[in-house]
C-alpha positions, 0 to 999 in steps of 0.5 A, a space after each residue: 120522453 117528457 115534453 114542455 108542460 107535462 106533469 112529471 115525477 123525478 125518480 131518484 136512483 136506488 130510491 123512490 120518486 120525489 113525492 111531488 109532481 112537477 111541471 116540465 119547464 123546458 127539454 134540451 135537445 140532448 133530452 135534459 129536462 128542466 124542472 123547478 130550475 133544476 136539470 135532470 136526465 130524462 131517464 130519471 123522469 116519469 111522465 104522470 100526465 101529458 100537457 094538454 095540446 096547444 089550442 089552434 091558432 085563431 084565424 088571421 084577421 080579415 078586417 080591412 079599413 073602409 077605404 081599403 074595402 072600397 078600393 077593392 072595387 074598380 072604378 066602373 063598379 063603384 059607378 054602377 053601384 052608385 047609379 043603382 042606389 039612386 032612387 028613381 020616383 017613377 020606377 016600379 016599387 020593387 026597383 026602388 026598394 032594391 035601390 033603398 036596400 043598396 043605399 042602406 048597405 052602403 051606409 052600413 059599410 060607411 058607419 063601420 070602423 072596419 070592414 070584416 071581409 069574413 063577416 057573413 053580412 059583409 060577404 052576403 052584401 057583396 055577393 048580392 051585388 054580383 047577383 044583381 048584375 053590378 059585379 061580373 061573375 066571380 068578382 065577389 069572391 075576388 074582392 072578399 077572398 084577396 089576401 089582405 095587404 099590410 096597408 089594408 089591414 084595420 
């Protein structure tokens, strides 16, 4: 049986095939095949080559607005992140560098036109917040993998 997109030849009873190959435009439920605007009974169709399989559908977008991204964090999480980003000139250099790194991450998010929750740097940043204790265990994946609501989409 022919499918839409297959290349076929039309066979004529008591004769030979039409000399050209045609692409199937439609296949009706009863098996009638439409080629070049004409309908043919499928018994008079010979498949020359099958249509290539349809490419897989692209994955759904995981982009959200910046505000939607921020709203995925609770108020206490936002406070903890803001406080951790403050520079303390009296702190050890490692702590000051960690705060600077956090500020840089926050500025990157602010500068983005949207936030792609599937992007490796976005995922690494949120997972780092969990790793340093600014988010509870398991929260990073909740933030990153929760379904995107219609009002969140970028």
